[in-house]
N, C-alpha and C positions, 0 to 999 in steps of 0.2 A: 654396710657393716662397719662396726666401731671396734678398733683394736686399742685397748686401754693399757697404758704403761705406768706402773707404779714408780714411786721415788726411791731414794736411797734406804737400804735396810728394811724394805717393806715386802709385801706380797700382793698377788693379784686380788686377794680378798678385799683389799682396800676399796675396790671399785664395786663391791657386790650390791650395794643399794642403788647405785647409778645404773648398773646392769639390769636390775629388776625394772626400773623405770623405762629404760630403753627397749627392753624386750616386750614390755607391756604395750608399747606403741608399734610393735612389729619389726624392730631392728635386731639384727644378729650382733652378738658381741663376743669378744675373746679378751681375756685378761691374764696373760701368762705370768708365771713367776720368773723373774730374771735371775741369772746365776750370781747374785750380788755377794754371796758369801765365798765364792771361789776365787782364790788369789790368782788363778791362771785366766780368769775372764775379765775382759775390759769392754769398752764401748762396742767394738765390733761383735763380740759374742752376745752382748745384750741385744743388739739389733737383730742378730741371727735368730735369737729365741723369739722375738716378736714376729719376724718374717715367717718362721716355721709355723706359728700359730695361725697366721693369716692364710698361708698356703696359696692356692691359686685364685682366691677371691679378688674381685676387681674393684678399683676406686675406693679403697678402704679409707675411712676417716681415723687418723691416728690421734689419740688423745693422751697427753703425757703430763704427769705430775712431777714437779720439782726437778730432781736430777734426770728424770725421764726426758726433760727437754733436750739433753745432750744425745739421747738415743733416737728421738723421733725423726730427725731429718736423715739419719743414716738408714732408716727402714725404707725410705723412698728409693734407695739403690737396690733394694732387695725384694721388693713387693710392689704391687700396683696400689699407689697412694693417691687419692683424690683431694685430700684436705688434711691439714695439720691443726690441732688445737692444743695450745700449751696452757696448763693450769698451774697457777702459783709456781711459775717455772724458773729454773736456771736456763737462760737463753744463750746458747753458745755462739761465739764468733768462729769463723773458719780456722781450722787447725788449733783451736784452743784446747788445753787440757782442763778437765774439770777442776783440778786443784788450783789452776790459775784464774778461774773465773772471778774469785773474790777480789783479788788485787786489780785485775783488769777493769772491773766494773766500779771500782772505788767504793766498795762495800763498807770499808772501815770509816769512810767519811759520813756515813749515815748516822743521824742522831736517833739512837735506839735505846729504849729502856731495857732493863734486865728482868727476865721472867724465869720462873721455874719450868713452865711448860710453854714451848713455842710451837708445838704441833697440834695439840688437841684441846685447847682451852675452851672451845665452844662446842665440843662434841659431847653428847649425852654420856653420863658417867659409865654406864654399863658398856656402851660401845667403845668408849675411850679405854676402858680396862681390857676389852677384848683386842683392841688394836695394839696396845703395848704387849700383850701376851703373844700375838702373832708376829711381831716384829723380829727381824733377823739382823745379824751382824752385817755391816757393810764393809767389804774389803776395800782397803785403800791402796792395794798393791800396784794397780795400774792407773790410778786416778791422775797421775802426773804425766801420763802419755798424751801427746797431742791428738786431738780428734782427727780422724780421717776426712772430716767434713771439708770439702773444697769450696762450696758455695751453698747457700740455702736453696732447697728444692724449689722449682718453679710451680708451686701449687699454692692455692689460697691458704693463708695462715691466720689464725685468730689466737688471741691471748686473753686468758681469763684470770683475774687477780682478786684477792680478798682484801677488803678495806681494813680488816683487823688482823692481817697477817703479821705475826710477830717475828717470823724468821726472815721473810723477804718483804719488807714494808711496802705499802702501796705506792708511795712517792718514788721509791727506788725502782720498783718494777715498771711504773709508768715511764720513767726515764730510760731504762734499759730497753724496753720494748720499742720506744721511739728511736733510740740510737741505733739499735742493731737490726730491727725489722721494719722500721717506719710504720708501726702499727699503734693505734690507740686501743688500749685494752678495754674489754668489757669487765665490769666490776660487780662483785657479789658481797653482801654483808656476811663475810665469813672470815675464819682465820686461814691457816695454811693448808688445811685438809677439808675443803668443801665437799668432797665426795662422801664424807661422813657427816659433816654438820649441815650441809645444804644440798642433799642429793636430788631432790625434786627440782629445785631451781637450776642446779647445774645440768641435769638431764635436759631440762627445757631449753636451756641455752644450746646445748649440743645439737638437739633436733632442729632448732631454728636455723642453724648454719646449713643444714642439708635440705631444707624445704625448697 
């Protein structure tokens, strides 16, 4: 079973094309909406929402997009997790607050161009418009709280990154994945949101991890 975690200010709908591909090959999926608009909710509450969607299912594959990377390892303390896949992720260090990720990973040192659209530049226009319409506000009220993560869970972990990611550039994520997890990422020809721009290829990667 795959539990799919969306990123900041988003909804579970983000994963709907990947879910269709996974279900077509016999996999069960859940993609809950996190309480990202709620000022009273932080990382623990986000992880609680995912764990509630998983219920008593065993050996779940957690797939997390962007800010969801901070949520994914916390789910392992709340549900049966067999594998973690981080997609275009923020990769947390133990006890790190999401707000501190940027300074701690030396993000400002990256040589990045300025773009009007850093999320959906390679997504088909109608789908891009629907994604913007469904987006929600992301509360920052608790983003400065340290994560309760003490250490990365002892489960196989994969990282998937986009070669054309404008928000988290490919070189940046290669380095952070190596430094923080000792992982060499798999790469897709996509931007920051491959579940919308490359759903078939992303779903194929996900299923390859569990064969």
